[in-house]
PyMOL CGO cylinders between C-alpha atoms (Angstrom):
from pymol import cmd
from pymol.cgo import CYLINDER

trace = [
    CYLINDER, 104.50, 122.72, 89.22, 106.57, 121.07, 86.52, 0.3, 1, 1, 1, 1, 1, 1,
    CYLINDER, 106.57, 121.07, 86.52, 105.28, 120.14, 83.09, 0.3, 1, 1, 1, 1, 1, 1,
    CYLINDER, 105.28, 120.14, 83.09, 104.02, 116.55, 82.87, 0.3, 1, 1, 1, 1, 1, 1,
    CYLINDER, 104.02, 116.55, 82.87, 106.33, 114.38, 80.77, 0.3, 1, 1, 1, 1, 1, 1,
    CYLINDER, 106.33, 114.38, 80.77, 105.33, 112.00, 78.00, 0.3, 1, 1, 1, 1, 1, 1,
    CYLINDER, 105.33, 112.00, 78.00, 105.65, 108.94, 80.23, 0.3, 1, 1, 1, 1, 1, 1,
    CYLINDER, 105.65, 108.94, 80.23, 103.39, 110.38, 82.95, 0.3, 1, 1, 1, 1, 1, 1,
    CYLINDER, 103.39, 110.38, 82.95, 100.85, 107.54, 82.84, 0.3, 1, 1, 1, 1, 1, 1,
    CYLINDER, 100.85, 107.54, 82.84, 103.54, 104.87, 82.82, 0.3, 1, 1, 1, 1, 1, 1,
    CYLINDER, 103.54, 104.87, 82.82, 105.37, 106.32, 85.82, 0.3, 1, 1, 1, 1, 1, 1,
    CYLINDER, 105.37, 106.32, 85.82, 102.12, 106.91, 87.72, 0.3, 1, 1, 1, 1, 1, 1,
    CYLINDER, 102.12, 106.91, 87.72, 100.94, 103.36, 87.02, 0.3, 1, 1, 1, 1, 1, 1,
    CYLINDER, 100.94, 103.36, 87.02, 104.26, 101.91, 88.23, 0.3, 1, 1, 1, 1, 1, 1,
    CYLINDER, 104.26, 101.91, 88.23, 104.01, 103.94, 91.46, 0.3, 1, 1, 1, 1, 1, 1,
    CYLINDER, 104.01, 103.94, 91.46, 100.45, 102.69, 91.99, 0.3, 1, 1, 1, 1, 1, 1,
    CYLINDER, 100.45, 102.69, 91.99, 101.74, 99.14, 91.56, 0.3, 1, 1, 1, 1, 1, 1,
    CYLINDER, 101.74, 99.14, 91.56, 104.43, 99.84, 94.18, 0.3, 1, 1, 1, 1, 1, 1,
    CYLINDER, 104.43, 99.84, 94.18, 101.78, 101.14, 96.60, 0.3, 1, 1, 1, 1, 1, 1,
    CYLINDER, 101.78, 101.14, 96.60, 99.62, 98.06, 96.02, 0.3, 1, 1, 1, 1, 1, 1,
    CYLINDER, 99.62, 98.06, 96.02, 102.61, 95.79, 96.60, 0.3, 1, 1, 1, 1, 1, 1,
    CYLINDER, 102.61, 95.79, 96.60, 103.42, 97.61, 99.84, 0.3, 1, 1, 1, 1, 1, 1,
    CYLINDER, 103.42, 97.61, 99.84, 99.79, 97.20, 100.96, 0.3, 1, 1, 1, 1, 1, 1,
    CYLINDER, 99.79, 97.20, 100.96, 99.81, 93.48, 100.17, 0.3, 1, 1, 1, 1, 1, 1,
    CYLINDER, 99.81, 93.48, 100.17, 103.12, 92.88, 101.98, 0.3, 1, 1, 1, 1, 1, 1,
    CYLINDER, 103.12, 92.88, 101.98, 101.92, 94.96, 104.94, 0.3, 1, 1, 1, 1, 1, 1,
    CYLINDER, 101.92, 94.96, 104.94, 98.69, 92.97, 105.11, 0.3, 1, 1, 1, 1, 1, 1,
    CYLINDER, 98.69, 92.97, 105.11, 100.51, 89.63, 104.96, 0.3, 1, 1, 1, 1, 1, 1,
    CYLINDER, 100.51, 89.63, 104.96, 103.00, 90.62, 107.66, 0.3, 1, 1, 1, 1, 1, 1,
    CYLINDER, 103.00, 90.62, 107.66, 100.40, 92.11, 109.99, 0.3, 1, 1, 1, 1, 1, 1,
    CYLINDER, 100.40, 92.11, 109.99, 98.10, 89.13, 109.51, 0.3, 1, 1, 1, 1, 1, 1,
    CYLINDER, 98.10, 89.13, 109.51, 100.50, 87.01, 111.59, 0.3, 1, 1, 1, 1, 1, 1,
    CYLINDER, 100.50, 87.01, 111.59, 102.22, 89.49, 113.92, 0.3, 1, 1, 1, 1, 1, 1,
    CYLINDER, 102.22, 89.49, 113.92, 100.13, 92.62, 114.12, 0.3, 1, 1, 1, 1, 1, 1,
    CYLINDER, 100.13, 92.62, 114.12, 102.38, 95.65, 113.92, 0.3, 1, 1, 1, 1, 1, 1,
    CYLINDER, 102.38, 95.65, 113.92, 105.84, 94.22, 113.15, 0.3, 1, 1, 1, 1, 1, 1,
    CYLINDER, 105.84, 94.22, 113.15, 107.65, 97.04, 114.95, 0.3, 1, 1, 1, 1, 1, 1,
    CYLINDER, 107.65, 97.04, 114.95, 105.62, 96.49, 118.10, 0.3, 1, 1, 1, 1, 1, 1,
    CYLINDER, 105.62, 96.49, 118.10, 105.99, 92.71, 117.76, 0.3, 1, 1, 1, 1, 1, 1,
    CYLINDER, 105.99, 92.71, 117.76, 109.80, 92.82, 117.62, 0.3, 1, 1, 1, 1, 1, 1,
    CYLINDER, 109.80, 92.82, 117.62, 110.50, 95.76, 119.95, 0.3, 1, 1, 1, 1, 1, 1,
    CYLINDER, 110.50, 95.76, 119.95, 107.44, 95.97, 122.22, 0.3, 1, 1, 1, 1, 1, 1,
    CYLINDER, 107.44, 95.97, 122.22, 107.32, 99.69, 121.42, 0.3, 1, 1, 1, 1, 1, 1,
    CYLINDER, 107.32, 99.69, 121.42, 104.61, 101.24, 119.27, 0.3, 1, 1, 1, 1, 1, 1,
    CYLINDER, 104.61, 101.24, 119.27, 105.66, 103.23, 116.23, 0.3, 1, 1, 1, 1, 1, 1,
    CYLINDER, 105.66, 103.23, 116.23, 104.48, 106.80, 115.47, 0.3, 1, 1, 1, 1, 1, 1,
    CYLINDER, 104.48, 106.80, 115.47, 101.96, 105.37, 113.00, 0.3, 1, 1, 1, 1, 1, 1,
    CYLINDER, 101.96, 105.37, 113.00, 100.38, 102.86, 115.37, 0.3, 1, 1, 1, 1, 1, 1,
    CYLINDER, 100.38, 102.86, 115.37, 96.60, 102.99, 115.19, 0.3, 1, 1, 1, 1, 1, 1,
    CYLINDER, 96.60, 102.99, 115.19, 96.56, 104.31, 111.64, 0.3, 1, 1, 1, 1, 1, 1,
    CYLINDER, 96.56, 104.31, 111.64, 95.04, 101.16, 110.10, 0.3, 1, 1, 1, 1, 1, 1,
    CYLINDER, 95.04, 101.16, 110.10, 92.35, 101.00, 112.79, 0.3, 1, 1, 1, 1, 1, 1,
    CYLINDER, 92.35, 101.00, 112.79, 91.66, 104.71, 112.26, 0.3, 1, 1, 1, 1, 1, 1,
    CYLINDER, 91.66, 104.71, 112.26, 91.02, 104.19, 108.55, 0.3, 1, 1, 1, 1, 1, 1,
    CYLINDER, 91.02, 104.19, 108.55, 88.80, 101.18, 109.22, 0.3, 1, 1, 1, 1, 1, 1,
    CYLINDER, 88.80, 101.18, 109.22, 86.81, 103.32, 111.67, 0.3, 1, 1, 1, 1, 1, 1,
    CYLINDER, 86.81, 103.32, 111.67, 86.59, 106.09, 109.05, 0.3, 1, 1, 1, 1, 1, 1,
    CYLINDER, 86.59, 106.09, 109.05, 85.29, 103.59, 106.50, 0.3, 1, 1, 1, 1, 1, 1,
    CYLINDER, 85.29, 103.59, 106.50, 82.54, 102.84, 109.04, 0.3, 1, 1, 1, 1, 1, 1,
    CYLINDER, 82.54, 102.84, 109.04, 81.93, 106.62, 109.17, 0.3, 1, 1, 1, 1, 1, 1,
    CYLINDER, 81.93, 106.62, 109.17, 83.01, 106.83, 112.82, 0.3, 1, 1, 1, 1, 1, 1,
    CYLINDER, 83.01, 106.83, 112.82, 85.22, 109.90, 112.70, 0.3, 1, 1, 1, 1, 1, 1,
    CYLINDER, 85.22, 109.90, 112.70, 85.52, 110.24, 116.48, 0.3, 1, 1, 1, 1, 1, 1,
    CYLINDER, 85.52, 110.24, 116.48, 86.75, 106.66, 116.79, 0.3, 1, 1, 1, 1, 1, 1,
    CYLINDER, 86.75, 106.66, 116.79, 89.16, 107.19, 113.88, 0.3, 1, 1, 1, 1, 1, 1,
    CYLINDER, 89.16, 107.19, 113.88, 90.55, 110.27, 115.58, 0.3, 1, 1, 1, 1, 1, 1,
    CYLINDER, 90.55, 110.27, 115.58, 91.00, 108.36, 118.84, 0.3, 1, 1, 1, 1, 1, 1,
    CYLINDER, 91.00, 108.36, 118.84, 92.93, 105.59, 117.08, 0.3, 1, 1, 1, 1, 1, 1,
    CYLINDER, 92.93, 105.59, 117.08, 95.32, 108.08, 115.45, 0.3, 1, 1, 1, 1, 1, 1,
    CYLINDER, 95.32, 108.08, 115.45, 94.72, 111.85, 115.37, 0.3, 1, 1, 1, 1, 1, 1,
    CYLINDER, 94.72, 111.85, 115.37, 96.75, 112.30, 112.15, 0.3, 1, 1, 1, 1, 1, 1,
    CYLINDER, 96.75, 112.30, 112.15, 94.91, 109.69, 110.06, 0.3, 1, 1, 1, 1, 1, 1,
    CYLINDER, 94.91, 109.69, 110.06, 93.72, 112.39, 107.67, 0.3, 1, 1, 1, 1, 1, 1,
    CYLINDER, 93.72, 112.39, 107.67, 97.31, 113.05, 106.49, 0.3, 1, 1, 1, 1, 1, 1,
    CYLINDER, 97.31, 113.05, 106.49, 97.59, 109.70, 104.66, 0.3, 1, 1, 1, 1, 1, 1,
    CYLINDER, 97.59, 109.70, 104.66, 95.98, 110.90, 101.39, 0.3, 1, 1, 1, 1, 1, 1,
    CYLINDER, 95.98, 110.90, 101.39, 98.45, 113.81, 101.27, 0.3, 1, 1, 1, 1, 1, 1,
    CYLINDER, 98.45, 113.81, 101.27, 101.38, 111.46, 101.84, 0.3, 1, 1, 1, 1, 1, 1,
    CYLINDER, 101.38, 111.46, 101.84, 100.15, 109.10, 99.11, 0.3, 1, 1, 1, 1, 1, 1,
    CYLINDER, 100.15, 109.10, 99.11, 99.56, 112.04, 96.76, 0.3, 1, 1, 1, 1, 1, 1,
    CYLINDER, 99.56, 112.04, 96.76, 103.08, 113.34, 97.36, 0.3, 1, 1, 1, 1, 1, 1,
    CYLINDER, 103.08, 113.34, 97.36, 104.51, 109.85, 96.68, 0.3, 1, 1, 1, 1, 1, 1,
    CYLINDER, 104.51, 109.85, 96.68, 102.56, 109.48, 93.45, 0.3, 1, 1, 1, 1, 1, 1,
    CYLINDER, 102.56, 109.48, 93.45, 103.37, 112.93, 92.11, 0.3, 1, 1, 1, 1, 1, 1,
    CYLINDER, 103.37, 112.93, 92.11, 106.81, 113.58, 93.60, 0.3, 1, 1, 1, 1, 1, 1,
    CYLINDER, 106.81, 113.58, 93.60, 108.44, 113.75, 90.16, 0.3, 1, 1, 1, 1, 1, 1,
    CYLINDER, 108.44, 113.75, 90.16, 106.19, 116.65, 89.18, 0.3, 1, 1, 1, 1, 1, 1,
    CYLINDER, 106.19, 116.65, 89.18, 106.03, 118.62, 92.41, 0.3, 1, 1, 1, 1, 1, 1,
    CYLINDER, 106.03, 118.62, 92.41, 108.83, 120.99, 93.34, 0.3, 1, 1, 1, 1, 1, 1,
    CYLINDER, 108.83, 120.99, 93.34, 109.44, 119.78, 96.89, 0.3, 1, 1, 1, 1, 1, 1,
    CYLINDER, 109.44, 119.78, 96.89, 112.00, 122.47, 97.59, 0.3, 1, 1, 1, 1, 1, 1,
    CYLINDER, 112.00, 122.47, 97.59, 109.02, 124.80, 97.96, 0.3, 1, 1, 1, 1, 1, 1,
    CYLINDER, 109.02, 124.80, 97.96, 107.13, 122.35, 100.18, 0.3, 1, 1, 1, 1, 1, 1,
    CYLINDER, 107.13, 122.35, 100.18, 110.00, 120.87, 102.18, 0.3, 1, 1, 1, 1, 1, 1,
    CYLINDER, 110.00, 120.87, 102.18, 108.78, 122.74, 105.26, 0.3, 1, 1, 1, 1, 1, 1,
    CYLINDER, 108.78, 122.74, 105.26, 105.46, 120.86, 105.04, 0.3, 1, 1, 1, 1, 1, 1,
    CYLINDER, 105.46, 120.86, 105.04, 107.23, 117.49, 105.13, 0.3, 1, 1, 1, 1, 1, 1,
    CYLINDER, 107.23, 117.49, 105.13, 109.42, 118.54, 108.03, 0.3, 1, 1, 1, 1, 1, 1,
    CYLINDER, 109.42, 118.54, 108.03, 106.41, 119.92, 109.90, 0.3, 1, 1, 1, 1, 1, 1,
    CYLINDER, 106.41, 119.92, 109.90, 104.47, 116.69, 109.28, 0.3, 1, 1, 1, 1, 1, 1,
    CYLINDER, 104.47, 116.69, 109.28, 107.36, 114.59, 110.62, 0.3, 1, 1, 1, 1, 1, 1,
    CYLINDER, 107.36, 114.59, 110.62, 107.66, 116.77, 113.72, 0.3, 1, 1, 1, 1, 1, 1,
    CYLINDER, 107.66, 116.77, 113.72, 103.90, 116.59, 114.20, 0.3, 1, 1, 1, 1, 1, 1,
    CYLINDER, 103.90, 116.59, 114.20, 103.89, 112.79, 113.98, 0.3, 1, 1, 1, 1, 1, 1,
    CYLINDER, 103.89, 112.79, 113.98, 106.61, 112.47, 116.64, 0.3, 1, 1, 1, 1, 1, 1,
    CYLINDER, 106.61, 112.47, 116.64, 105.01, 115.13, 118.84, 0.3, 1, 1, 1, 1, 1, 1,
    CYLINDER, 105.01, 115.13, 118.84, 101.66, 113.31, 118.75, 0.3, 1, 1, 1, 1, 1, 1,
    CYLINDER, 101.66, 113.31, 118.75, 103.50, 110.02, 119.33, 0.3, 1, 1, 1, 1, 1, 1,
    CYLINDER, 103.50, 110.02, 119.33, 105.28, 111.25, 122.46, 0.3, 1, 1, 1, 1, 1, 1,
    CYLINDER, 105.28, 111.25, 122.46, 102.14, 112.91, 123.82, 0.3, 1, 1, 1, 1, 1, 1,
    CYLINDER, 102.14, 112.91, 123.82, 100.21, 109.66, 123.34, 0.3, 1, 1, 1, 1, 1, 1,
    CYLINDER, 100.21, 109.66, 123.34, 102.91, 107.59, 125.06, 0.3, 1, 1, 1, 1, 1, 1,
    CYLINDER, 102.91, 107.59, 125.06, 103.49, 109.96, 127.99, 0.3, 1, 1, 1, 1, 1, 1,
    CYLINDER, 103.49, 109.96, 127.99, 100.06, 111.40, 128.76, 0.3, 1, 1, 1, 1, 1, 1,
    CYLINDER, 100.06, 111.40, 128.76, 97.57, 109.01, 127.14, 0.3, 1, 1, 1, 1, 1, 1,
    CYLINDER, 97.57, 109.01, 127.14, 98.97, 105.48, 127.43, 0.3, 1, 1, 1, 1, 1, 1,
    CYLINDER, 98.97, 105.48, 127.43, 96.55, 102.89, 126.09, 0.3, 1, 1, 1, 1, 1, 1,
    CYLINDER, 96.55, 102.89, 126.09, 96.50, 99.63, 124.15, 0.3, 1, 1, 1, 1, 1, 1,
    CYLINDER, 96.50, 99.63, 124.15, 97.15, 101.39, 120.86, 0.3, 1, 1, 1, 1, 1, 1,
    CYLINDER, 97.15, 101.39, 120.86, 100.34, 103.24, 121.71, 0.3, 1, 1, 1, 1, 1, 1,
    CYLINDER, 100.34, 103.24, 121.71, 102.45, 101.60, 124.38, 0.3, 1, 1, 1, 1, 1, 1,
    CYLINDER, 102.45, 101.60, 124.38, 106.04, 101.36, 125.54, 0.3, 1, 1, 1, 1, 1, 1,
    CYLINDER, 106.04, 101.36, 125.54, 106.67, 97.83, 126.80, 0.3, 1, 1, 1, 1, 1, 1,
    CYLINDER, 106.67, 97.83, 126.80, 110.01, 96.59, 125.45, 0.3, 1, 1, 1, 1, 1, 1,
    CYLINDER, 110.01, 96.59, 125.45, 109.79, 93.58, 127.78, 0.3, 1, 1, 1, 1, 1, 1,
    CYLINDER, 109.79, 93.58, 127.78, 106.92, 92.30, 125.61, 0.3, 1, 1, 1, 1, 1, 1,
    CYLINDER, 106.92, 92.30, 125.61, 108.92, 92.48, 122.39, 0.3, 1, 1, 1, 1, 1, 1,
    CYLINDER, 108.92, 92.48, 122.39, 110.41, 89.48, 120.61, 0.3, 1, 1, 1, 1, 1, 1,
    CYLINDER, 110.41, 89.48, 120.61, 113.95, 90.90, 120.81, 0.3, 1, 1, 1, 1, 1, 1,
    CYLINDER, 113.95, 90.90, 120.81, 113.76, 91.38, 124.60, 0.3, 1, 1, 1, 1, 1, 1,
    CYLINDER, 113.76, 91.38, 124.60, 112.33, 87.89, 125.06, 0.3, 1, 1, 1, 1, 1, 1,
    CYLINDER, 112.33, 87.89, 125.06, 115.09, 86.33, 122.95, 0.3, 1, 1, 1, 1, 1, 1,
    CYLINDER, 115.09, 86.33, 122.95, 117.84, 88.22, 124.81, 0.3, 1, 1, 1, 1, 1, 1,
    CYLINDER, 117.84, 88.22, 124.81, 116.26, 87.24, 128.15, 0.3, 1, 1, 1, 1, 1, 1,
    CYLINDER, 116.26, 87.24, 128.15, 116.05, 83.62, 127.04, 0.3, 1, 1, 1, 1, 1, 1,
    CYLINDER, 116.05, 83.62, 127.04, 119.69, 83.53, 125.94, 0.3, 1, 1, 1, 1, 1, 1,
    CYLINDER, 119.69, 83.53, 125.94, 120.89, 85.18, 129.15, 0.3, 1, 1, 1, 1, 1, 1,
    CYLINDER, 120.89, 85.18, 129.15, 118.81, 82.70, 131.19, 0.3, 1, 1, 1, 1, 1, 1,
    CYLINDER, 118.81, 82.70, 131.19, 120.38, 79.79, 129.29, 0.3, 1, 1, 1, 1, 1, 1,
    CYLINDER, 120.38, 79.79, 129.29, 123.86, 81.24, 129.84, 0.3, 1, 1, 1, 1, 1, 1,
    CYLINDER, 123.86, 81.24, 129.84, 123.20, 81.72, 133.56, 0.3, 1, 1, 1, 1, 1, 1,
    CYLINDER, 123.20, 81.72, 133.56, 122.02, 78.12, 133.93, 0.3, 1, 1, 1, 1, 1, 1,
    CYLINDER, 122.02, 78.12, 133.93, 124.98, 76.60, 132.10, 0.3, 1, 1, 1, 1, 1, 1,
]
cmd.load_cgo(trace, "trace")
């Protein structure tokens, strides 16, 4: 671990502000569309169900949280690594990040293939992009 610099508090505070801004923007976007990736593409992202999992955890329903997204418990580690990335030697822990990414996609594909549900789904025909392309092609066919 590296020595903490003089501006540690300032840098940490600015990163916390960035996280809060991301949370506010995420909340405002999802207020109108739900998951924006699913809204535009009709395909769930590897993180789909994460918000619902944390809400379930706040209600102390760990089983429900796990059913919404089995990797919900990794979020504090991801936030910690974002906040302290300047002071952690990630060359030593690069394998953990790679493993976490592989794990997210592995869980994602397992949920899509073997456990399809309302949380994780693959329906591109329901996405905004597909509907717009279908609408344009229908207009072009009729003209």
